C-alpha positions in Angstrom: 0.1 -0.1 0.2 1.5 3.6 -0.9 1.8 5.5 2.5 3.9 8.7 0.9 2.5 11.4 -1.5 4.0 10.4 -4.7 5.1 13.5 -6.9 6.5 13.1 -10.9 8.7 16.2 -11.7 9.9 17.3 -15.3 13.4 16.8 -14.7 14.1 20.0 -16.9 12.7 22.1 -14.4 15.2 24.2 -12.2 16.4 24.8 -8.6 13.5 21.5 -7.7 15.7 18.6 -7.0 16.1 18.0 -3.0 13.3 20.4 -2.2 10.2 17.9 -1.9 12.1 14.7 -1.0 11.8 15.4 2.7 7.9 15.5 2.3 7.1 12.9 -0.7 8.1 10.3 -3.0 9.7 12.4 -6.0 10.4 11.2 -9.3 12.2 13.0 -12.2 11.0 12.1 -15.8 11.9 13.7 -19.2 8.4 15.1 -20.7 8.3 12.3 -23.2 8.0 9.8 -20.3 5.0 11.5 -18.8 3.0 8.4 -20.0 -0.3 7.1 -18.7 1.5 3.8 -17.0 3.9 6.4 -15.1 1.5 8.6 -13.9 -0.9 6.1 -12.9 -0.2 6.0 -9.1 1.0 9.6 -8.7 -0.8 12.4 -6.5 0.8 15.3 -8.3 2.6 16.1 -11.1 4.7 19.2 -11.8 5.3 19.9 -15.7 6.3 22.4 -18.2 4.2 23.1 -21.6 5.6 19.7 -23.1 3.2 17.2 -21.1 -0.4 17.7 -22.5 -2.5 17.1 -19.1 -5.7 15.6 -20.7 -7.9 12.3 -20.5 -5.3 10.3 -22.4 -2.5 10.6 -19.7 -4.8 11.2 -16.8 -8.0 9.5 -16.9 -6.9 6.1 -15.3 -4.7 7.8 -12.7 -4.8 8.9 -9.3 -3.6 12.4 -10.0 -5.3 14.9 -7.6 -3.2 18.3 -8.6 -1.3 19.4 -11.7 1.3 22.2 -11.3 2.8 23.8 -14.4 5.9 25.6 -13.9 4.6 28.0 -16.8 2.6 30.9 -17.2 0.7 29.3 -20.4 -1.8 26.3 -19.7 -3.2 25.5 -23.1 -1.4 22.1 -22.5 -3.9 21.2 -19.5 -7.4 20.1 -20.6 -9.1 22.4 -18.0 -12.7 20.9 -18.9 -11.4 17.4 -18.0 -9.7 18.3 -15.0 -12.5 19.7 -13.6 -14.7 16.9 -14.7 -12.2 14.5 -13.2 -12.0 16.5 -9.6 -8.1 17.2 -10.8 -7.0 20.4 -9.2 -4.2 22.5 -11.4 -2.4 25.8 -11.0 -0.2 27.6 -13.7 2.8 30.1 -12.4 1.0 33.2 -13.6 3.7 35.8 -14.2 6.5 34.2 -13.3 8.3 35.2 -16.1 7.1 38.5 -17.1 10.1 40.4 -16.6 12.0 37.6 -18.6 9.7 37.9 -21.5 10.0 41.8 -21.5 13.7 41.4 -21.5 13.4 39.3 -24.6 11.3 42.1 -26.3 13.6 45.2 -25.2 16.6 43.0 -26.7 14.8 41.9 -29.9 13.8 46.3 -29.9 17.4 47.1 -29.6 18.4 44.7 -32.2 15.8 46.0 -35.1 16.8 49.7 -34.2 20.6 49.0 -34.7 19.7 47.5 -37.7 17.5 49.9 -38.9 19.4 52.9 -37.7 16.3 54.5 -36.2 15.6 55.9 -32.2 12.9 53.7 -30.6 11.7 57.2 -28.9 10.0 58.0 -32.3 8.4 54.7 -32.3 4.8 53.2 -31.4 4.7 50.0 -29.7 1.3 48.0 -29.9 1.1 45.6 -27.5 -1.7 43.0 -27.6 -2.6 41.4 -24.3 -1.9 43.3 -21.2 -2.0 41.0 -18.4 1.5 40.1 -16.0 3.7 39.9 -19.6 2.5 42.6 -21.7 2.0 44.7 -18.4 6.2 44.1 -18.1 6.7 45.0 -21.8 4.8 48.4 -21.3 7.0 49.2 -18.5 10.1 48.5 -20.6 8.7 50.3 -23.4 8.2 53.4 -21.3 11.9 53.4 -20.4 12.8 53.5 -23.7 10.7 56.1 -24.5 8.2 54.6 -26.8 4.6 55.6 -27.6 2.0 53.0 -26.1 -1.0 51.5 -27.6 -2.6 48.9 -25.5 -5.1 46.0 -26.5 -6.5 43.7 -24.7 -10.1 41.9 -25.2 -10.6 40.5 -21.7 -9.9 44.2 -19.8 -11.7 47.2 -20.6 -9.3 50.0 -19.3 -10.0 53.9 -20.1 -6.4 54.3 -22.3 -7.0 50.9 -24.2 -7.5 50.7 -28.1 -9.1 48.4 -30.4 -7.3 45.9 -32.5 -8.1 48.2 -35.4 -6.3 50.9 -33.8 -3.2 48.9 -32.9 -2.9 47.9 -36.8 -3.1 51.4 -38.2 -1.1 53.2 -35.5 2.0 50.8 -34.4 5.3 50.4 -35.6 6.0 47.7 -33.8 3.2 45.0 -32.9 4.1 42.7 -29.9 1.8 39.6 -28.3 1.4 38.6 -25.4 -1.9 36.6 -24.8 -2.8 32.9 -24.3 -3.8 30.8 -26.8 -7.5 30.1 -26.7 -9.8 28.5 -29.1 -13.5 28.6 -28.5 -14.2 31.2 -26.1 -15.9 34.8 -27.4 -12.6 36.1 -27.5 -10.6 33.0 -29.0 -7.1 34.1 -30.3 -6.0 31.5 -32.5 -4.7 33.2 -35.5 -5.4 36.5 -34.1 -2.6 37.7 -36.1 -4.0 36.6 -39.7 -4.4 38.0 -43.0 -7.2 40.4 -41.9 -5.1 42.2 -39.3 -1.9 42.2 -41.4 -3.7 43.6 -43.9 -4.8 46.7 -41.7 -0.9 47.2 -40.6 -0.8 50.7 -42.0 2.8 51.8 -40.8 5.1 48.8 -42.2 5.3 47.2 -38.6 7.7 44.6 -37.3 5.4 41.8 -35.6 6.8 40.1 -32.9 5.1 36.9 -31.2 6.3 35.6 -27.8 3.2 34.4 -26.8 1.9 30.8 -28.2 2.8 29.6 -31.9 -0.8 29.9 -32.8 -1.4 33.1 -32.0 0.3 34.4 -35.0 -0.7 32.5 -38.6 2.6 31.9 -39.9 1.3 31.4 -43.5 -0.4 34.7 -43.6 2.6 36.2 -41.4 4.8 35.1 -44.5 2.7 36.6 -47.0 2.4 40.2 -45.4 6.2 39.9 -45.3 6.7 39.6 -48.8 3.5 41.9 -49.8 5.0 44.7 -47.8 2.4 44.9 -45.2 4.8 44.3 -42.6 8.6 45.3 -42.1 9.6 41.9 -40.5 8.9 39.4 -37.8 10.8 37.8 -34.4 9.0 34.8 -33.5 10.0 32.7 -30.3 6.8 30.6 -30.5 5.9 28.6 -33.8 2.9 26.7 -34.9 3.7 23.4 -34.9 6.8 23.5 -32.5 9.4 22.0 -31.9 9.0 21.4 -35.5 9.4 24.6 -37.1 9.0 25.3 -40.9 12.5 26.5 -43.0 10.9 29.2 -45.2 9.6 31.0 -41.6 12.9 30.7 -40.0 14.8 31.7 -42.8 12.3 34.9 -43.6 12.3 35.9 -39.7 14.5 39.0 -38.7 14.8 37.0 -35.2 14.0 33.4 -34.6 14.3 31.7 -31.0 13.1 28.3 -29.7 10.7 29.5 -27.4 13.0 30.7 -24.7 11.4 34.3 -23.9 10.4 33.7 -20.6 13.8 31.3 -19.8 15.5 33.9 -17.5 17.5 32.0 -14.5 15.1 34.6 -12.7 12.0 33.6 -14.4 12.6 30.0 -13.9 13.4 30.4 -10.3 9.9 32.3 -9.7 8.3 29.2 -11.7 10.0 26.7 -9.1 9.2 28.8 -6.2 5.1 29.1 -7.4 4.7 25.2 -8.2 6.1 24.0 -4.9 4.4 26.3 -2.8 1.2 25.0 -4.7 1.8 21.7 -4.1 2.4 22.4 -0.8 -1.1 24.4 0.0 -2.6 21.8 -1.6 -1.2 18.7 0.4 -0.1 20.3 3.4 3.2 19.7 3.0 4.6 22.5 5.2 6.3 24.2 2.1 4.0 27.2 1.6 6.9 30.1 2.3 9.5 28.0 0.1 11.7 30.3 -2.3 14.3 29.5 -4.4 17.5 31.3 -2.9 20.1 29.7 -5.3 20.7 33.1 -7.4 22.2 36.4 -6.2 20.3 39.6 -6.3 19.6 41.2 -9.7 22.3 43.6 -11.0 20.9 47.3 -11.0 22.1 49.6 -14.0 21.0 53.1 -14.7 22.2 54.9 -18.1 20.7 57.8 -20.5 17.7 56.8 -22.7 20.0 57.1 -25.4 22.4 54.4 -24.3 19.4 52.2 -23.1 18.9 50.2 -26.3 22.9 49.2 -26.8 23.0 48.5 -22.8 19.9 46.1 -22.8 21.2 44.4 -26.2 24.7 44.1 -24.6 23.1 42.7 -21.4 20.9 39.9 -23.0 22.5 39.3 -26.7 19.0 38.1 -28.4 21.3 37.5 -31.7 23.0 34.6 -30.0 20.1 32.8 -29.6 19.0 33.2 -33.2 22.3 32.0 -34.3 22.1 28.8 -32.5 18.6 28.0 -33.9 19.3 28.8 -37.2 22.7 26.9 -36.9 20.6 23.4 -35.5 16.6 24.3 -36.1 16.0 20.5 -35.6 17.4 20.8 -32.0 14.8 22.8 -31.0 14.1 20.9 -27.6 17.5 20.4 -26.8 18.0 24.3 -27.1 15.4 24.8 -24.7 16.3 22.2 -21.8 19.9 23.2 -22.3 19.4 27.2 -22.3 22.8 29.1 -20.7 21.8 31.3 -17.9 20.7 34.6 -18.5 19.5 36.9 -15.6 17.6 40.0 -15.3 18.4 43.2 -14.7 16.7 46.3 -13.1 17.1 49.3 -15.3 16.7 53.1 -14.6 17.0 56.0 -16.9 19.3 58.8 -15.5 
């Protein structure tokens, strides 16, 4: 008879080994090894986006709780979990600053290549939750004008998607991927959206692959509706379309949120959630393996180059172009990237 709580943990989640072992029987598995047989006697799972938590995986299991160490949760079948009585949680906001760092580096690389002043440009942010709000903060530091759009939030200063298309020089997407709600985001950036882009914008997708229709994106670039695009999230990933990779200004393997700080936040939130659900006494656990963030101050004019020097997004782009079939390996072996607290003198 099983006498100790059994928890299965994705072995690519950092900072977690040894944390739960004093209070549970813990087993670490690769994403592909989360099978119905493997989870059959588990009480809880701690996963990433690569583990689809649905009836196929969980129907015959004893799982009572699923924690995903990610902001996104479209890999969790929430309807099935509700009907089966399986509680679940995501790590909302865990890597918001990391994604904002990614967008800042992409903007800085674009400004450097195009010889433009970001202070003269308008950034359209579609999806203004934890991540989108952090991106807005970075844009303000860079001196950019902001246009915010979020179908799930009604704020006095928010604008329509039509206005974003008409007035933005850069459009960055930070919505969840949804299909069947009133505000479905699947192919939100599709042919219709791109046809309304009036200022030949740069498009950035660091949300989910399906938010942007890649076929329409390619057509928009080659017809001149958009200037270029940056993709961190891909339709069909980890298998990416070679033509889309070749056409992208910047292409990365879904690592926008992969700063060490973001990962530490996700692990902290997942452990606390499991602890609260099962009463394990780790409700105040915090990953303390990282030194404090560096605090940097510089002039607004120098900020883009300093941000790009802090996190060189082009190095991630180069790795993916060299080995596009190593998408998953590049994610699981991603080098340490630290966040910085920026201020303008």
